[in-house]
C-alpha positions in Angstrom: 0.1 0.1 0.1 1.3 3.5 -0.9 -0.2 6.9 0.0 0.2 9.8 -2.2 -0.5 13.3 -0.3 -1.7 16.3 -1.9 -3.5 19.8 -0.8 -5.0 22.7 -2.7 -6.6 25.9 -1.8 -10.4 27.5 -3.0 -10.9 31.0 -3.5 -14.0 30.6 -1.4 -16.6 28.5 0.6 -18.5 27.8 -2.1 -19.7 24.4 -3.4 -18.9 25.0 -7.1 -15.1 25.8 -5.7 -14.8 22.9 -3.7 -16.3 20.6 -6.6 -13.8 21.9 -9.2 -10.6 22.1 -6.7 -11.1 18.5 -5.5 -11.4 17.0 -9.1 -8.6 19.2 -10.3 -6.2 17.7 -7.4 -7.4 14.0 -8.0 -7.0 14.4 -11.5 -3.3 16.1 -11.2 -2.4 13.2 -8.4 -3.9 10.3 -10.9 -2.1 11.7 -14.0 1.5 12.5 -12.5 1.5 9.0 -10.4 0.2 7.1 -13.5 -2.8 5.8 -11.6 -5.9 4.4 -12.8 -8.9 4.7 -10.8 -9.1 1.0 -9.9 -5.8 1.2 -8.4 -7.1 3.6 -5.7 -8.2 1.9 -2.5 -9.4 4.8 -0.5 -9.3 8.6 -0.3 -9.3 10.5 3.2 -9.9 14.4 2.8 -9.7 16.7 5.3 -10.3 20.4 5.3 -9.9 23.6 7.3 -12.7 24.6 9.7 -13.9 27.5 7.5 -14.9 25.1 4.8 -18.6 24.2 5.5 -20.4 24.2 1.9 -19.6 20.9 0.6 -17.7 17.7 1.7 -14.7 17.0 -0.6 -15.3 13.1 -0.2 -18.9 13.9 -2.3 -17.0 16.0 -4.5 -14.7 12.9 -5.5 -17.7 10.9 -5.7 -19.4 13.2 -8.3 -15.9 13.4 -10.1 -16.0 9.4 -10.8 -14.3 8.3 -7.9 -17.1 6.2 -6.7 -15.3 2.8 -6.7 -13.2 3.3 -3.7 -14.1 4.3 -0.2 -14.3 8.0 0.7 -13.7 10.2 3.9 -14.0 13.6 4.9 -13.0 15.1 8.3 -12.4 18.8 9.3 -9.5 19.9 11.0 -9.3 21.9 14.0 -8.7 25.7 14.0 -4.9 26.8 13.9 -4.1 30.3 14.4 -2.2 31.3 11.5 -2.8 28.3 9.7 -3.4 28.2 6.1 -7.3 29.3 5.2 -9.5 27.3 2.8 -7.3 24.3 2.4 -8.5 20.7 1.0 -5.7 18.2 1.9 -5.8 14.8 0.4 -4.3 11.2 1.4 -4.8 8.9 -1.6 -4.1 5.1 -0.9 -3.2 3.1 -3.7 -2.3 -0.6 -4.5 0.5 0.1 -6.8 4.3 -0.2 -6.2 5.2 3.3 -7.1 7.6 6.1 -5.7 4.6 8.7 -4.7 4.6 12.0 -6.5 2.6 14.2 -4.0 1.0 17.2 -5.6 0.6 20.6 -3.8 -1.6 22.9 -5.8 -2.5 26.7 -5.8 -2.0 28.3 -2.3 -1.1 25.1 -0.8 2.1 25.1 -2.7 3.5 27.1 0.2 3.1 24.0 2.5 5.8 21.9 0.3 8.0 24.3 -1.5 10.6 21.5 -1.8 7.9 20.0 -4.2 6.6 23.1 -6.2 9.7 25.0 -6.8 13.4 24.3 -8.0 15.4 23.7 -4.7 19.0 22.1 -4.2 20.3 20.3 -1.3 24.2 20.2 -0.8 25.6 17.4 1.2 29.3 17.4 2.0 31.8 15.2 4.1 34.8 13.0 3.9 35.0 9.7 2.1 33.0 7.0 3.9 30.6 9.2 5.5 27.7 7.7 3.5 26.8 11.1 1.4 26.4 9.6 -1.7 24.4 6.4 -0.7 22.3 9.4 1.4 21.9 11.7 -1.6 20.7 8.7 -4.1 17.9 7.9 -1.4 16.7 11.4 -0.7 16.9 12.3 -4.3 14.7 8.9 -4.8 11.9 10.2 -2.1 11.7 13.5 -3.5 11.9 12.3 -7.1 14.3 14.9 -8.1 18.2 14.6 -9.6 20.7 13.1 -7.7 24.0 14.6 -9.3 27.1 12.9 -8.1 29.5 15.4 -8.6 32.6 13.5 -7.3 32.2 10.9 -10.3 33.4 13.9 -12.7 36.6 14.7 -10.9 37.0 10.8 -10.9 36.8 10.2 -14.5 39.2 13.0 -15.2 41.6 11.5 -12.8 41.1 8.2 -14.5 41.7 9.6 -18.1 44.9 10.9 -16.5 45.9 7.7 -15.1 45.2 5.9 -18.4 46.8 8.6 -20.4 50.2 8.7 -18.3 49.5 12.3 -17.2 51.1 13.6 -14.0 48.1 14.4 -12.0 50.0 17.0 -10.1 50.4 18.8 -13.5 47.7 21.5 -13.7 48.4 22.6 -17.2 48.9 19.1 -18.2 45.4 18.3 -16.8 43.9 21.4 -18.3 45.1 20.3 -22.0 43.8 16.8 -21.3 40.4 18.0 -20.4 40.2 19.9 -23.4 40.1 16.9 -25.7 38.0 14.6 -23.4 34.4 13.9 -23.9 32.4 13.6 -20.5 28.8 12.7 -20.3 26.5 12.3 -17.6 23.4 10.2 -18.3 20.8 9.1 -16.0 19.2 5.7 -17.0 16.6 4.2 -14.9 17.2 6.8 -12.0 20.9 6.0 -11.8 23.8 8.1 -12.9 26.4 6.7 -15.3 29.2 8.1 -16.0 30.6 8.1 -19.7 34.2 9.4 -20.7 34.8 9.2 -24.4 31.7 7.2 -25.0 32.6 4.7 -22.5 30.9 3.7 -19.5 33.1 4.1 -16.3 30.9 4.0 -13.7 32.5 1.1 -11.7 36.1 1.8 -12.8 35.6 5.3 -11.1 35.4 3.7 -7.8 38.4 1.6 -7.6 40.9 3.0 -4.7 43.5 4.5 -6.5 41.2 6.1 -8.9 39.8 8.1 -6.0 43.1 8.9 -4.7 44.2 10.6 -7.8 40.8 12.2 -7.7 41.6 14.1 -4.9 44.8 15.2 -6.4 43.3 16.5 -9.6 40.6 18.3 -7.8 43.0 20.6 -5.7 43.6 22.2 -9.2 41.7 25.8 -9.4 41.1 25.5 -13.2 39.8 22.0 -12.9 37.5 22.9 -10.1 36.4 26.1 -12.0 35.4 24.0 -14.8 33.5 21.3 -12.9 31.9 23.7 -10.5 30.2 26.0 -13.7 28.9 22.7 -14.9 27.3 21.6 -11.6 25.8 25.0 -11.1 24.3 25.3 -14.6 22.3 21.8 -13.9 21.2 23.0 -10.4 19.8 26.3 -11.9 17.6 24.4 -14.3 16.0 21.7 -11.9 15.8 20.4 -8.3 18.7 18.3 -7.3 21.0 16.6 -4.9 24.4 17.2 -4.9 26.7 15.4 -2.7 30.8 16.3 -2.7 33.5 17.9 -0.5 32.7 21.6 -1.5 29.2 21.7 -2.5 27.8 24.1 0.5 30.7 26.4 0.4 32.1 26.4 -3.0 29.8 24.8 -5.8 26.5 26.2 -4.2 26.8 28.4 -1.7 23.0 29.5 -2.1 21.8 26.0 -1.8 18.1 25.9 0.1 19.5 23.0 2.4 22.9 22.0 3.4 24.4 19.0 5.5 27.6 17.9 6.4 28.0 14.4 7.1 31.0 12.7 8.8 32.1 9.7 10.9 34.9 8.0 12.4 38.0 7.0 10.3 37.2 3.6 11.6 33.5 3.3 10.7 34.2 5.0 7.1 36.8 2.5 6.4 34.7 -0.4 7.3 32.1 0.9 5.0 34.1 1.2 2.1 35.9 -1.9 2.7 32.6 -3.9 2.6 31.4 -1.7 -0.3 34.7 -2.7 -2.4 34.6 -6.4 -1.2 30.8 -6.3 -2.6 32.0 -5.3 -5.6 35.0 -7.9 -5.9 37.8 -6.1 -5.1 40.4 -7.2 -2.8 41.6 -4.7 -0.5 43.4 -4.5 2.9 41.4 -2.6 5.7 44.5 -0.8 7.4 45.8 0.3 4.1 42.4 1.4 3.2 42.0 3.5 6.4 45.4 5.0 5.9 44.0 6.1 2.4 40.9 7.6 3.7 42.8 9.4 6.2 45.2 10.8 3.8 42.5 12.0 1.8 41.2 13.9 4.2 44.1 15.8 5.0 44.2 16.3 1.3 40.9 17.6 1.1 41.1 19.6 4.4 44.3 21.3 3.7 43.9 22.1 -0.4 43.8 25.7 -1.3 41.0 25.8 -3.5 37.7 24.9 -1.9 39.1 23.0 0.8 36.2 20.4 2.8 34.9 22.4 5.6 31.7 22.7 7.2 29.5 25.6 5.7 28.6 28.1 8.4 24.5 27.5 7.6 25.1 23.6 7.3 23.6 21.0 9.4 26.6 18.7 11.0 25.3 15.1 11.3 27.8 12.2 12.8 26.5 9.2 11.0 28.8 6.9 13.3 26.1 5.1 15.0 23.1 6.0 12.7 22.0 3.5 10.2 21.2 4.9 6.1 17.7 5.1 6.7 18.2 6.8 10.0 20.1 9.6 8.5 17.7 10.1 5.2 15.1 10.2 7.8 17.0 13.0 10.0 17.8 15.2 6.7 14.1 14.9 5.6 12.9 16.2 9.3 15.5 19.0 9.0 14.4 20.1 5.4 10.6 20.1 6.7 11.6 22.1 9.7 13.2 24.8 7.5 10.3 24.8 5.2 
C-alpha cells in the first residue's frame, strides 16, 4: 500500500469551488503518478474549519471516484494556519515512488515539491553522503548529481593517459580533448568517458586518491563547478561532494555535512569494495581515507569544511535510513 499526499486551496467557501478544486487535485495526483481509478483503494480528505459548503468526499464521488471508499473530516482551527485548504491522502495498490501534489495556495506547504530547490551534502570519504544523496533524491523524485564522479573520470583519464596528476597545465590540456557525459538511466547516474561507461572503474581506490589530487587544481574545480551550477539552476537536485555548500552552491536551500569516525568510514568502504569483488586491505584502506581527508581539508581551493549554515550530522552510529529520515525532518522544519 502506497499513500500519495496532496493539498489545494479554494478562493471561497463555495460548492462549485470545492467541486472543481477537488476534481483538479485528484486528476493531477492520478496523472502524475500514472494511476487508474481501479488502483485507488480509498481517499481521505481533511479540510480547514472555514470550509462548510460541501464535503470534498462527495465532490470526489461526483468526479467519478465512486469505486473506492471516501472519507472527509474537518481539521481543528489553527491560529495562523493556511485558510480554505483541502488536504488529501490517496491510498493505492501499486508499487510506485509517490509524487505528492500541492496546488494553488497550498504550494506554500511544500516548497520542496513545488519549486526548484537544491540540497548540498558534504563530507569526507565513507561518511555515507553518496548513498544518502541517492535515497533523498529518490524520495523527493528529483535529480541526484554525483559531482565526485566527474572528478574521478578526469583522474581516470589522466592515469590511463600517463599524464602527471600533479601537473595542472597537463590536466587542463587533457580535459580540452575529453568528452565527459553524465546520463541518467532508470534513475541511476552513469558516467561516460569518451563514450565508454566507466561508472564502476572510477570507484577503485587508486582512482579515488588520484581524483583528490586532480580536484585540487583551481582550473579543474572552476570548470566542474560551472557545469554543476548550470544543472542545479535548471532543476531541483541533490549534490554531494566536499565543497558543495561552500563553493559550488553556496546559496543551496538545504545544506548538510555528514561525517563519521575513520574506523567506521574505512569499514563501510571496505565492505563496499569487497561486495564489488575488489581485494583490499582494511588498514591500508583506512590510511588512504585519512590521507585523503588531509588532502581535502588542506587544499587551497575550496577545501573540505563545514559551511556556516550547514547541519552537522555524525553518522557513526546511524543507519542509512536513520540519516535520510533525519535530513528530511530538518528540511521540513526549514520549510
